[in-house]
C-alpha positions in Angstrom: -35.8 -15.8 -43.7 -32.5 -14.9 -45.3 -31.5 -16.6 -48.5 -28.1 -18.4 -48.5 -25.7 -17.1 -51.1 -22.9 -19.5 -52.0 -19.8 -18.2 -53.5 -17.3 -19.9 -55.8 -14.4 -21.6 -53.9 -10.9 -22.4 -55.0 -11.9 -26.1 -55.6 -14.3 -25.0 -58.3 -11.7 -23.4 -60.6 -8.0 -23.4 -60.9 -7.8 -19.6 -60.9 -4.6 -17.9 -59.8 -4.2 -20.2 -56.8 -2.0 -22.9 -58.1 1.2 -21.0 -58.5 1.5 -20.1 -54.8 1.0 -23.7 -53.6 2.0 -25.9 -56.4 4.9 -24.2 -58.3 6.2 -21.9 -55.7 9.9 -21.7 -56.6 9.1 -21.3 -60.3 7.1 -18.2 -59.4 9.8 -16.8 -57.0 7.9 -17.5 -53.8 10.4 -18.0 -51.0 9.4 -21.5 -49.9 10.2 -24.8 -51.6 8.2 -26.6 -54.2 7.6 -30.3 -53.7 8.3 -31.0 -57.4 9.4 -29.0 -60.4 9.8 -29.3 -64.2 13.3 -30.8 -63.8 13.0 -34.6 -63.3 16.7 -35.2 -63.9 17.7 -35.0 -60.2 19.9 -38.0 -60.5 22.0 -39.3 -63.4 20.4 -42.4 -65.0 21.3 -44.4 -68.0 18.9 -43.2 -70.6 18.2 -40.5 -73.2 17.9 -37.0 -71.6 15.1 -35.1 -73.3 13.2 -31.8 -73.0 9.5 -31.7 -73.7 8.3 -28.2 -74.3 5.1 -26.7 -75.5 2.2 -24.3 -74.7 -1.3 -24.6 -73.4 -3.4 -22.9 -76.0 -7.0 -21.7 -75.7 -9.8 -21.7 -78.3 -8.6 -18.4 -79.8 -5.1 -19.9 -80.5 -3.7 -17.8 -77.7 -1.1 -19.3 -75.3 -2.3 -19.4 -71.7 0.1 -17.9 -69.2 -1.6 -19.2 -66.1 -2.1 -22.9 -66.7 -0.4 -25.7 -64.8 0.8 -28.9 -66.4 1.8 -32.1 -64.5 3.5 -35.1 -66.0 3.9 -38.7 -64.7 6.1 -41.2 -66.5 8.1 -44.3 -66.3 11.9 -44.3 -66.1 14.1 -45.2 -69.1 13.6 -48.9 -68.2 9.8 -48.7 -68.3 9.3 -48.7 -64.5 7.1 -46.4 -62.6 8.5 -45.3 -59.2 6.1 -44.2 -56.4 9.0 -43.3 -54.0 10.0 -39.6 -54.3 13.4 -40.5 -52.9 14.1 -43.2 -55.4 16.3 -43.0 -58.4 13.7 -41.5 -60.7 10.4 -40.3 -59.3 8.8 -39.5 -62.7 6.5 -36.8 -61.6 6.9 -33.1 -62.6 4.9 -29.9 -62.4 5.2 -26.6 -64.2 3.2 -23.4 -64.5 3.1 -21.8 -68.0 3.8 -18.2 -67.3 6.9 -17.4 -65.2 9.3 -16.4 -67.9 9.6 -14.9 -71.4 8.2 -18.2 -72.9 4.5 -18.7 -72.2 4.6 -22.5 -71.9 6.3 -25.4 -70.2 9.7 -27.1 -70.7 10.1 -30.4 -68.8 13.7 -31.7 -68.4 13.4 -35.5 -68.1 14.4 -38.9 -69.6 12.7 -40.5 -72.5 10.4 -43.2 -70.9 10.8 -46.8 -71.6 8.1 -49.3 -72.6 5.9 -50.2 -69.7 4.2 -53.3 -71.3 4.5 -55.3 -74.5 1.4 -53.5 -76.0 2.5 -50.0 -74.9 4.7 -47.4 -76.6 6.9 -44.9 -74.6 4.6 -42.2 -73.4 4.2 -39.5 -70.7 0.9 -39.0 -68.9 -0.2 -35.4 -68.6 -2.7 -33.5 -66.5 -3.7 -29.9 -67.4 -5.2 -27.3 -65.0 -6.3 -23.9 -66.4 -8.6 -21.0 -65.5 -12.2 -21.5 -66.1 -12.0 -25.3 -66.0 -14.0 -27.0 -63.3 -12.1 -30.3 -63.8 -8.5 -30.9 -64.9 -7.9 -32.7 -68.1 -5.9 -35.9 -68.8 -4.0 -36.9 -71.9 -0.8 -38.6 -73.0 2.3 -37.6 -75.0 3.7 -40.1 -77.4 6.9 -39.6 -79.5 7.1 -39.1 -83.3 10.4 -41.1 -83.5 8.7 -44.2 -82.0 6.5 -45.1 -85.0 6.9 -48.9 -84.7 6.1 -48.8 -81.0 3.2 -46.4 -81.5 1.6 -48.9 -83.8 1.6 -51.5 -81.0 0.1 -49.2 -78.3 -3.4 -50.3 -77.4 -4.6 -47.0 -76.1 -3.3 -45.0 -79.0 -4.8 -47.4 -81.4 -8.3 -46.9 -79.8 -8.1 -43.3 -81.0 -9.6 -42.4 -84.4 -6.7 -42.3 -86.9 -7.5 -38.7 -87.8 -6.9 -37.7 -84.2 -3.8 -39.7 -83.2 -1.4 -37.0 -84.3 -2.8 -34.8 -81.6 -1.1 -37.0 -79.0 2.3 -37.2 -80.7 5.2 -34.9 -79.7 7.2 -33.8 -82.7 11.0 -34.2 -82.5 12.6 -30.8 -83.0 16.2 -31.9 -82.6 18.2 -34.8 -81.0 16.9 -34.3 -77.5 14.0 -31.9 -77.8 10.3 -32.6 -78.4 7.4 -30.1 -79.0 3.9 -30.8 -77.7 1.3 -28.1 -77.7 -1.9 -28.7 -75.7 -5.0 -27.2 -77.4 -7.9 -26.9 -75.0 -10.5 -26.2 -77.7 -11.0 -25.7 -81.5 -10.0 -27.6 -84.6 -6.7 -28.9 -83.1 -8.1 -29.8 -79.7 -5.9 -32.3 -77.9 -7.4 -35.7 -77.3 -8.4 -35.8 -73.6 -9.4 -39.0 -71.7 -12.3 -39.5 -69.4 -10.5 -40.9 -66.4 
């Protein structure tokens, strides 16, 4: 009787597959992407911001073949599930299609979604060798008072909270590096 040999499938690791199907235009494939890293398709009243960073492995090396997705509220604190609405709030970028090994989302600063919530962006990270994607949040360093009110952020040990806060680099730009392992590992949520 012949023994069955099961091989690894694309659903078991992110591998190199995501670029072709999920960020096609960014990687110069000649078919359209459903979403991109530019969430500012329509003009809204609100602060235009860029959120940039890198996905970094346990050796402190930026990963060039990761994928980052974001989901956020609009400047008024509303989530929109209609891709044809004023602000869809969902973006996706690979980390290695240019000179900068990282991501740079062009978006609007999100509003407060509830009285006990600070402005934040939800993130999902896919990378090689990971069997499951990771979930986290990005909060903003210039929202100190609102951050103190956020229920989820305040459930995190005080020594780890800074790992969820994007640092403001200039008027409209924030930096948030995602560490997959090591002493600076980003706080990930079991969703």
